[in-house]
N, CA, C, O and the ligand as a Tripos MOL2 file, in Angstrom:
@<TRIPOS>MOLECULE
protein
  237   235    60     0     0
PROTEIN
NO_CHARGES

@<TRIPOS>ATOM
      1 N          13.5720   50.9640    1.0850 N.3       1 MET1
      2 CA         14.1030   52.2230    0.3330 C.3       1 MET1
      3 C          15.5230   52.2140    0.7630 C.2       1 MET1
      4 O          15.8110   51.8280    1.8960 O.2       1 MET1
      5 N          16.5060   52.6530   -0.1500 N.am      2 GLN2
      6 CA         17.8630   52.8980    0.1230 C.3       2 GLN2
      7 C          18.1000   54.2080    0.9530 C.2       2 GLN2
      8 O          17.3300   55.1500    0.7730 O.2       2 GLN2
      9 N          18.9650   54.2960    1.7100 N.am      3 ARG3
     10 CA         19.2510   55.5040    2.7320 C.3       3 ARG3
     11 C          19.5260   56.6260    1.7330 C.2       3 ARG3
     12 O          19.0480   57.7380    1.9580 O.2       3 ARG3
     13 N          20.2860   56.4010    0.6140 N.am      4 LYS4
     14 CA         20.5850   57.4660   -0.1960 C.3       4 LYS4
     15 C          19.3110   58.2490   -0.9190 C.2       4 LYS4
     16 O          19.2040   59.4580   -1.1230 O.2       4 LYS4
     17 N          18.4270   57.2390   -1.2270 N.am      5 ARG5
     18 CA         17.1600   57.8090   -1.9700 C.3       5 ARG5
     19 C          16.3910   58.6310   -0.8430 C.2       5 ARG5
     20 O          15.7120   59.6230   -1.1080 O.2       5 ARG5
     21 N          16.5640   58.1190    0.4480 N.am      6 ALA6
     22 CA         15.7630   59.0190    1.3410 C.3       6 ALA6
     23 C          16.2980   60.4590    1.6610 C.2       6 ALA6
     24 O          15.5820   61.4150    1.9590 O.2       6 ALA6
     25 N          17.6440   60.4690    1.5570 N.am      7 ILE7
     26 CA         18.3480   61.7160    1.7280 C.3       7 ILE7
     27 C          17.8200   62.6230    0.6590 C.2       7 ILE7
     28 O          17.5610   63.8060    0.8810 O.2       7 ILE7
     29 N          17.6490   61.9790   -0.6370 N.am      8 VAL8
     30 CA         17.3120   62.8590   -1.6000 C.3       8 VAL8
     31 C          16.0230   63.4880   -1.6070 C.2       8 VAL8
     32 O          15.7180   64.6000   -2.0380 O.2       8 VAL8
     33 N          15.0970   62.3430   -0.9010 N.am      9 LEU9
     34 CA         13.6350   62.7770   -0.8290 C.3       9 LEU9
     35 C          13.6750   63.9130    0.1630 C.2       9 LEU9
     36 O          13.1280   64.9960   -0.0460 O.2       9 LEU9
     37 N          14.3910   63.5920    1.3200 N.am     10 GLN10
     38 CA         14.3530   64.9250    2.4400 C.3      10 GLN10
     39 C          14.7300   66.1410    1.7590 C.2      10 GLN10
     40 O          14.0520   67.1490    1.9550 O.2      10 GLN10
     41 N          15.8450   66.1780    0.8900 N.am     11 GLN11
     42 CA         16.1630   67.4060    0.4150 C.3      11 GLN11
     43 C          15.0010   68.2170   -0.6110 C.2      11 GLN11
     44 O          14.7650   69.4250   -0.6580 O.2      11 GLN11
     45 N          14.4410   67.2080   -1.3220 N.am     12 GLU12
     46 CA         13.3530   67.6690   -2.1020 C.3      12 GLU12
     47 C          11.9220   67.9080   -1.2880 C.2      12 GLU12
     48 O          11.0170   68.5920   -1.7660 O.2      12 GLU12
     49 N          11.8640   67.4260   -0.3380 N.am     13 TRP13
     50 CA         10.6420   67.6900    0.4480 C.3      13 TRP13
     51 C          10.7900   69.0900    1.3340 C.2      13 TRP13
     52 O           9.8910   69.9250    1.4380 O.2      13 TRP13
     53 N          12.0990   69.1780    1.9480 N.am     14 GLY14
     54 CA         12.6420   70.3780    2.6820 C.3      14 GLY14
     55 C          11.7670   70.2840    3.9490 C.2      14 GLY14
     56 O          11.5220   69.2250    4.5270 O.2      14 GLY14
     57 N          11.2850   71.5940    4.3480 N.am     15 ASP15
     58 CA         10.7240   71.7800    5.6740 C.3      15 ASP15
     59 C           9.2170   71.6960    5.7300 C.2      15 ASP15
     60 O           8.6200   71.9240    6.7820 O.2      15 ASP15
     61 N           8.6040   71.3760    4.6280 N.am     16 LYS16
     62 CA          7.2450   71.3260    4.6700 C.3      16 LYS16
     63 C           6.6270   70.2840    5.7610 C.2      16 LYS16
     64 O           7.3580   69.3610    6.1230 O.2      16 LYS16
     65 N           5.5400   70.3720    6.2080 N.am     17 PRO17
     66 CA          4.8700   69.4330    7.0890 C.3      17 PRO17
     67 C           4.5560   68.2860    6.4250 C.2      17 PRO17
     68 O           4.2300   68.3470    5.2390 O.2      17 PRO17
     69 N           4.6040   67.2340    7.0170 N.am     18 CYS18
     70 CA          4.1870   65.7660    6.3090 C.3      18 CYS18
     71 C           3.6190   65.0000    7.4220 C.2      18 CYS18
     72 O           4.0530   65.0290    8.5740 O.2      18 CYS18
     73 N           2.6000   64.2980    6.9970 N.am     19 GLU19
     74 CA          1.6090   63.3930    7.8120 C.3      19 GLU19
     75 C           2.1990   61.8760    7.9190 C.2      19 GLU19
     76 O           1.7440   60.9770    8.6270 O.2      19 GLU19
     77 N           3.2720   61.8130    7.0850 N.am     20 HIS20
     78 CA          3.9120   60.3660    7.1140 C.3      20 HIS20
     79 C           2.9780   59.3560    6.8520 C.2      20 HIS20
     80 O           2.6450   58.5680    7.7370 O.2      20 HIS20
     81 N           2.4740   59.3010    5.5830 N.am     21 PRO21
     82 CA          1.2340   58.5100    5.2090 C.3      21 PRO21
     83 C           1.7240   57.0630    4.9980 C.2      21 PRO21
     84 O           0.9550   56.1270    5.2140 O.2      21 PRO21
     85 N           3.0480   56.8520    4.5590 N.am     22 ALA22
     86 CA          3.5240   55.5900    4.2190 C.3      22 ALA22
     87 C           4.8550   55.3570    4.4650 C.2      22 ALA22
     88 O           5.6840   56.1830    4.0830 O.2      22 ALA22
     89 N           5.2260   54.2430    5.1120 N.am     23 PHE23
     90 CA          6.6760   53.8480    5.2400 C.3      23 PHE23
     91 C           7.2220   52.7660    4.3690 C.2      23 PHE23
     92 O           6.5390   51.9110    3.8040 O.2      23 PHE23
     93 N           8.5660   52.8910    4.3150 N.am     24 ALA24
     94 CA          9.1090   51.8740    3.5550 C.3      24 ALA24
     95 C          10.4110   51.4560    4.4010 C.2      24 ALA24
     96 O          11.0220   52.3390    5.0010 O.2      24 ALA24
     97 N          10.8320   50.1500    4.4560 N.am     25 LYS25
     98 CA         11.9950   49.6220    5.1540 C.3      25 LYS25
     99 C          13.2920   50.3790    4.6770 C.2      25 LYS25
    100 O          13.4750   50.6660    3.4940 O.2      25 LYS25
    101 N          14.1010   50.6530    5.6010 N.am     26 GLU26
    102 CA         15.2490   51.5010    5.2920 C.3      26 GLU26
    103 C          16.5160   50.4710    4.9750 C.2      26 GLU26
    104 O          16.9300   49.6830    5.8260 O.2      26 GLU26
    105 N          16.9730   50.5590    3.8880 N.am     27 TYR27
    106 CA         18.0450   49.6760    3.4290 C.3      27 TYR27
    107 C          19.3080   50.6500    3.4290 C.2      27 TYR27
    108 O          19.2000   51.8110    3.0350 O.2      27 TYR27
    109 N          20.5620   50.0950    3.9120 N.am     28 ASP28
    110 CA         21.8050   50.8520    3.7520 C.3      28 ASP28
    111 C          22.7900   49.8670    3.2590 C.2      28 ASP28
    112 O          23.1070   48.9050    3.9600 O.2      28 ASP28
    113 N          23.3380   50.0840    1.9680 N.am     29 LEU29
    114 CA         24.2510   49.1940    1.3150 C.3      29 LEU29
    115 C          23.7660   47.8080    1.2890 C.2      29 LEU29
    116 O          24.4510   46.8150    1.5320 O.2      29 LEU29
    117 N          22.3150   47.8360    0.9210 N.am     30 GLY30
    118 CA         21.6240   46.3970    0.8170 C.3      30 GLY30
    119 C          21.3410   45.8700    2.0520 C.2      30 GLY30
    120 O          20.8970   44.7270    1.9460 O.2      30 GLY30
    121 N          21.4160   46.2160    3.0510 N.am     31 GLU31
    122 CA         21.0970   45.6670    4.1880 C.3      31 GLU31
    123 C          19.9330   46.3850    5.0790 C.2      31 GLU31
    124 O          19.7560   47.5980    4.9750 O.2      31 GLU31
    125 N          19.2620   45.6970    5.8320 N.am     32 ARG32
    126 CA         18.1340   46.2680    6.6200 C.3      32 ARG32
    127 C          18.6360   46.9970    7.6440 C.2      32 ARG32
    128 O          19.4690   46.4250    8.3460 O.2      32 ARG32
    129 N          18.3170   48.2200    7.9370 N.am     33 THR33
    130 CA         18.8530   49.1200    9.0220 C.3      33 THR33
    131 C          17.7940   48.7630   10.3080 C.2      33 THR33
    132 O          18.1380   49.0340   11.4580 O.2      33 THR33
    133 N          16.7430   48.2590   10.0770 N.am     34 GLY34
    134 CA         15.7220   48.2600   11.1690 C.3      34 GLY34
    135 C          14.8350   49.4630   11.1240 C.2      34 GLY34
    136 O          13.7390   49.3480   11.6720 O.2      34 GLY34
    137 N          15.1410   50.6060   10.5520 N.am     35 ASN35
    138 CA         14.4850   51.5560   10.5790 C.3      35 ASN35
    139 C          13.4300   51.6240    9.2850 C.2      35 ASN35
    140 O          13.4950   50.8400    8.3380 O.2      35 ASN35
    141 N          12.4850   52.6550    9.4040 N.am     36 PHE36
    142 CA         11.3950   52.7410    8.3330 C.3      36 PHE36
    143 C          11.6390   54.3140    7.9050 C.2      36 PHE36
    144 O          11.9880   55.2050    8.6790 O.2      36 PHE36
    145 N          11.3960   54.4420    6.6050 N.am     37 ILE37
    146 CA         11.4480   55.8400    5.9550 C.3      37 ILE37
    147 C          10.0230   56.1000    5.3310 C.2      37 ILE37
    148 O           9.3960   55.2760    4.6650 O.2      37 ILE37
    149 N           9.5770   57.4790    5.6770 N.am     38 CYS38
    150 CA          8.4560   57.9500    5.1720 C.3      38 CYS38
    151 C           8.7100   58.2260    3.5000 C.2      38 CYS38
    152 O           9.5960   58.9410    3.0340 O.2      38 CYS38
    153 N           7.7230   57.4860    2.7620 N.am     39 THR39
    154 CA          7.9820   57.5660    1.4480 C.3      39 THR39
    155 C           7.6930   58.8600    0.7630 C.2      39 THR39
    156 O           7.9950   59.0610   -0.4130 O.2      39 THR39
    157 N           7.0510   59.8030    1.5940 N.am     40 GLN40
    158 CA          6.7440   61.0810    0.9820 C.3      40 GLN40
    159 C           7.8730   62.2280    1.2970 C.2      40 GLN40
    160 O           8.3180   62.9690    0.4200 O.2      40 GLN40
    161 N           8.3160   62.2750    2.8230 N.am     41 CYS41
    162 CA          9.1750   63.0920    2.9870 C.3      41 CYS41
    163 C          10.6870   62.6980    3.3310 C.2      41 CYS41
    164 O          11.5700   63.5270    3.5470 O.2      41 CYS41
    165 N          10.8480   61.3590    3.3490 N.am     42 GLY42
    166 CA         12.2250   60.8370    3.2680 C.3      42 GLY42
    167 C          12.5700   60.6410    4.8360 C.2      42 GLY42
    168 O          13.4840   59.8550    5.0850 O.2      42 GLY42
    169 N          11.9580   61.2490    5.8600 N.am     43 LYS43
    170 CA         12.5030   61.1370    7.1850 C.3      43 LYS43
    171 C          12.5780   59.6840    7.6420 C.2      43 LYS43
    172 O          11.7870   58.8490    7.2040 O.2      43 LYS43
    173 N          13.5040   59.3930    8.5000 N.am     44 SER44
    174 CA         13.7730   58.0590    8.7970 C.3      44 SER44
    175 C          13.2990   57.8110   10.3530 C.2      44 SER44
    176 O          13.6860   58.4990   11.2970 O.2      44 SER44
    177 N          12.5080   56.8470   10.4320 N.am     45 PHE45
    178 CA         11.8200   56.4260   11.8960 C.3      45 PHE45
    179 C          12.2910   55.2350   12.4400 C.2      45 PHE45
    180 O          12.4480   54.3010   11.6530 O.2      45 PHE45
    181 N          12.5680   55.0560   13.6860 N.am     46 THR46
    182 CA         12.8140   53.6690   14.2520 C.3      46 THR46
    183 C          11.5780   52.9420   14.3460 C.2      46 THR46
    184 O          10.5180   53.5690   14.3480 O.2      46 THR46
    185 N          11.5980   51.6100   14.4290 N.am     47 PHE47
    186 CA         10.3020   50.9260   14.5170 C.3      47 PHE47
    187 C           9.3590   51.4210   15.5680 C.2      47 PHE47
    188 O           8.1500   51.5370   15.3690 O.2      47 PHE47
    189 N          10.0290   51.7430   16.8290 N.am     48 ARG48
    190 CA          9.1350   52.3000   17.8420 C.3      48 ARG48
    191 C           8.5470   53.6330   17.5350 C.2      48 ARG48
    192 O           7.4100   53.9280   17.9040 O.2      48 ARG48
    193 N           9.3540   54.4790   16.8290 N.am     49 GLU49
    194 CA          8.6770   55.7530   16.5710 C.3      49 GLU49
    195 C           7.4680   55.6510   15.7310 C.2      49 GLU49
    196 O           6.3830   56.1900   15.9520 O.2      49 GLU49
    197 N           7.8280   54.8030   14.6210 N.am     50 LYS50
    198 CA          6.6500   54.3690   13.6900 C.3      50 LYS50
    199 C           5.4190   53.9030   14.3890 C.2      50 LYS50
    200 O           4.3210   54.4070   14.1500 O.2      50 LYS50
    201 N           5.6080   52.8820   15.3040 N.am     51 VAL51
    202 CA          4.3190   52.4520   16.0350 C.3      51 VAL51
    203 C           3.7270   53.6360   17.0060 C.2      51 VAL51
    204 O           2.5590   53.6510   17.3930 O.2      51 VAL51
    205 N           4.5190   54.4350   17.2770 N.am     52 GLU52
    206 CA          3.8860   55.5170   18.3030 C.3      52 GLU52
    207 C           3.1350   56.6020   17.2150 C.2      52 GLU52
    208 O           2.0840   57.1970   17.4520 O.2      52 GLU52
    209 N           3.8030   56.6890   16.1780 N.am     53 LEU53
    210 CA          3.1660   57.7050   15.2660 C.3      53 LEU53
    211 C           1.7040   57.1780   14.8180 C.2      53 LEU53
    212 O           0.7660   57.9580   14.6490 O.2      53 LEU53
    213 N           1.6080   55.9050   14.6570 N.am     54 ARG54
    214 CA          0.3890   55.3820   14.1850 C.3      54 ARG54
    215 C          -0.5540   55.3140   15.4030 C.2      54 ARG54
    216 O          -1.7600   55.5070   15.2540 O.2      54 ARG54
    217 N          -0.0810   55.0750   16.4570 N.am     55 ALA55
    218 CA         -0.9280   55.1290   17.7380 C.3      55 ALA55
    219 C          -1.4380   56.4620   17.9860 C.2      55 ALA55
    220 O          -2.5650   56.6030   18.4600 O.2      55 ALA55
    221 N          -0.7490   57.3840   17.7240 N.am     56 ALA56
    222 CA         -1.2240   58.7390   17.9290 C.3      56 ALA56
    223 C          -2.3190   59.1430   17.0980 C.2      56 ALA56
    224 O          -3.1410   59.9790   17.4760 O.2      56 ALA56
    225 N          -2.3640   58.5390   15.8990 N.am     57 LYS57
    226 CA         -3.4190   58.8340   14.9700 C.3      57 LYS57
    227 C          -4.8030   58.0510   15.2080 C.2      57 LYS57
    228 O          -5.8630   58.2940   14.6310 O.2      57 LYS57
    229 N          -4.5740   57.0620   16.1750 N.am     58 GLY58
    230 CA         -5.7100   56.2330   16.4940 C.3      58 GLY58
    231 C          -5.6760   55.1860   15.4730 C.2      58 GLY58
    232 O          -4.8050   55.1310   14.6040 O.2      58 GLY58
    233 N          -6.7720   54.2450   15.6130 N.am     59 PRO59
    234 CA         -6.9070   52.9580   14.8270 C.3      59 PRO59
    235 C          -6.8410   53.0050   13.4320 C.2      59 PRO59
    236 O          -6.9490   51.9710   12.7730 O.2      59 PRO59
    237 ZN          6.7110   62.1420    6.0670 Zn       60 ZN60
@<TRIPOS>BOND
     1     1     2 1
     2     2     3 1
     3     3     4 2
     4     3     5 am
     5     5     6 1
     6     6     7 1
     7     7     8 2
     8     7     9 am
     9     9    10 1
    10    10    11 1
    11    11    12 2
    12    11    13 am
    13    13    14 1
    14    14    15 1
    15    15    16 2
    16    15    17 am
    17    17    18 1
    18    18    19 1
    19    19    20 2
    20    19    21 am
    21    21    22 1
    22    22    23 1
    23    23    24 2
    24    23    25 am
    25    25    26 1
    26    26    27 1
    27    27    28 2
    28    27    29 am
    29    29    30 1
    30    30    31 1
    31    31    32 2
    32    31    33 am
    33    33    34 1
    34    34    35 1
    35    35    36 2
    36    35    37 am
    37    37    38 1
    38    38    39 1
    39    39    40 2
    40    39    41 am
    41    41    42 1
    42    42    43 1
    43    43    44 2
    44    43    45 am
    45    45    46 1
    46    46    47 1
    47    47    48 2
    48    47    49 am
    49    49    50 1
    50    50    51 1
    51    51    52 2
    52    51    53 am
    53    53    54 1
    54    54    55 1
    55    55    56 2
    56    55    57 am
    57    57    58 1
    58    58    59 1
    59    59    60 2
    60    59    61 am
    61    61    62 1
    62    62    63 1
    63    63    64 2
    64    63    65 am
    65    65    66 1
    66    66    67 1
    67    67    68 2
    68    67    69 am
    69    69    70 1
    70    70    71 1
    71    71    72 2
    72    71    73 am
    73    73    74 1
    74    74    75 1
    75    75    76 2
    76    75    77 am
    77    77    78 1
    78    78    79 1
    79    79    80 2
    80    79    81 am
    81    81    82 1
    82    82    83 1
    83    83    84 2
    84    83    85 am
    85    85    86 1
    86    86    87 1
    87    87    88 2
    88    87    89 am
    89    89    90 1
    90    90    91 1
    91    91    92 2
    92    91    93 am
    93    93    94 1
    94    94    95 1
    95    95    96 2
    96    95    97 am
    97    97    98 1
    98    98    99 1
    99    99   100 2
   100    99   101 am
   101   101   102 1
   102   102   103 1
   103   103   104 2
   104   103   105 am
   105   105   106 1
   106   106   107 1
   107   107   108 2
   108   107   109 am
   109   109   110 1
   110   110   111 1
   111   111   112 2
   112   111   113 am
   113   113   114 1
   114   114   115 1
   115   115   116 2
   116   115   117 am
   117   117   118 1
   118   118   119 1
   119   119   120 2
   120   119   121 am
   121   121   122 1
   122   122   123 1
   123   123   124 2
   124   123   125 am
   125   125   126 1
   126   126   127 1
   127   127   128 2
   128   127   129 am
   129   129   130 1
   130   130   131 1
   131   131   132 2
   132   131   133 am
   133   133   134 1
   134   134   135 1
   135   135   136 2
   136   135   137 am
   137   137   138 1
   138   138   139 1
   139   139   140 2
   140   139   141 am
   141   141   142 1
   142   142   143 1
   143   143   144 2
   144   143   145 am
   145   145   146 1
   146   146   147 1
   147   147   148 2
   148   147   149 am
   149   149   150 1
   150   150   151 1
   151   151   152 2
   152   151   153 am
   153   153   154 1
   154   154   155 1
   155   155   156 2
   156   155   157 am
   157   157   158 1
   158   158   159 1
   159   159   160 2
   160   159   161 am
   161   161   162 1
   162   162   163 1
   163   163   164 2
   164   163   165 am
   165   165   166 1
   166   166   167 1
   167   167   168 2
   168   167   169 am
   169   169   170 1
   170   170   171 1
   171   171   172 2
   172   171   173 am
   173   173   174 1
   174   174   175 1
   175   175   176 2
   176   175   177 am
   177   177   178 1
   178   178   179 1
   179   179   180 2
   180   179   181 am
   181   181   182 1
   182   182   183 1
   183   183   184 2
   184   183   185 am
   185   185   186 1
   186   186   187 1
   187   187   188 2
   188   187   189 am
   189   189   190 1
   190   190   191 1
   191   191   192 2
   192   191   193 am
   193   193   194 1
   194   194   195 1
   195   195   196 2
   196   195   197 am
   197   197   198 1
   198   198   199 1
   199   199   200 2
   200   199   201 am
   201   201   202 1
   202   202   203 1
   203   203   204 2
   204   203   205 am
   205   205   206 1
   206   206   207 1
   207   207   208 2
   208   207   209 am
   209   209   210 1
   210   210   211 1
   211   211   212 2
   212   211   213 am
   213   213   214 1
   214   214   215 1
   215   215   216 2
   216   215   217 am
   217   217   218 1
   218   218   219 1
   219   219   220 2
   220   219   221 am
   221   221   222 1
   222   222   223 1
   223   223   224 2
   224   223   225 am
   225   225   226 1
   226   226   227 1
   227   227   228 2
   228   227   229 am
   229   229   230 1
   230   230   231 1
   231   231   232 2
   232   231   233 am
   233   233   234 1
   234   234   235 1
   235   235   236 2
@<TRIPOS>SUBSTRUCTURE
     1 MET1         2 RESIDUE 1 A MET
     2 GLN2         6 RESIDUE 1 A GLN
     3 ARG3        10 RESIDUE 1 A ARG
     4 LYS4        14 RESIDUE 1 A LYS
     5 ARG5        18 RESIDUE 1 A ARG
     6 ALA6        22 RESIDUE 1 A ALA
     7 ILE7        26 RESIDUE 1 A ILE
     8 VAL8        30 RESIDUE 1 A VAL
     9 LEU9        34 RESIDUE 1 A LEU
    10 GLN10       38 RESIDUE 1 A GLN
    11 GLN11       42 RESIDUE 1 A GLN
    12 GLU12       46 RESIDUE 1 A GLU
    13 TRP13       50 RESIDUE 1 A TRP
    14 GLY14       54 RESIDUE 1 A GLY
    15 ASP15       58 RESIDUE 1 A ASP
    16 LYS16       62 RESIDUE 1 A LYS
    17 PRO17       66 RESIDUE 1 A PRO
    18 CYS18       70 RESIDUE 1 A CYS
    19 GLU19       74 RESIDUE 1 A GLU
    20 HIS20       78 RESIDUE 1 A HIS
    21 PRO21       82 RESIDUE 1 A PRO
    22 ALA22       86 RESIDUE 1 A ALA
    23 PHE23       90 RESIDUE 1 A PHE
    24 ALA24       94 RESIDUE 1 A ALA
    25 LYS25       98 RESIDUE 1 A LYS
    26 GLU26      102 RESIDUE 1 A GLU
    27 TYR27      106 RESIDUE 1 A TYR
    28 ASP28      110 RESIDUE 1 A ASP
    29 LEU29      114 RESIDUE 1 A LEU
    30 GLY30      118 RESIDUE 1 A GLY
    31 GLU31      122 RESIDUE 1 A GLU
    32 ARG32      126 RESIDUE 1 A ARG
    33 THR33      130 RESIDUE 1 A THR
    34 GLY34      134 RESIDUE 1 A GLY
    35 ASN35      138 RESIDUE 1 A ASN
    36 PHE36      142 RESIDUE 1 A PHE
    37 ILE37      146 RESIDUE 1 A ILE
    38 CYS38      150 RESIDUE 1 A CYS
    39 THR39      154 RESIDUE 1 A THR
    40 GLN40      158 RESIDUE 1 A GLN
    41 CYS41      162 RESIDUE 1 A CYS
    42 GLY42      166 RESIDUE 1 A GLY
    43 LYS43      170 RESIDUE 1 A LYS
    44 SER44      174 RESIDUE 1 A SER
    45 PHE45      178 RESIDUE 1 A PHE
    46 THR46      182 RESIDUE 1 A THR
    47 PHE47      186 RESIDUE 1 A PHE
    48 ARG48      190 RESIDUE 1 A ARG
    49 GLU49      194 RESIDUE 1 A GLU
    50 LYS50      198 RESIDUE 1 A LYS
    51 VAL51      202 RESIDUE 1 A VAL
    52 GLU52      206 RESIDUE 1 A GLU
    53 LEU53      210 RESIDUE 1 A LEU
    54 ARG54      214 RESIDUE 1 A ARG
    55 ALA55      218 RESIDUE 1 A ALA
    56 ALA56      222 RESIDUE 1 A ALA
    57 LYS57      226 RESIDUE 1 A LYS
    58 GLY58      230 RESIDUE 1 A GLY
    59 PRO59      234 RESIDUE 1 A PRO
    60 ZN60       237 GROUP 0 **** ****
């Protein structure tokens, strides 16, 4: 997902709580940033944050 698109998603989603059900790889100007974006709320996560989020929810 392009970073620009993520910013639009964030604005549309606002401050509602999100369980971050799915992630897409983040791209900026066509290049991988190494981060991941929640496809629901548009929040950006590092790989480590993504792993920890999944770990917190259990297997
Ligand atoms: Zn989310």
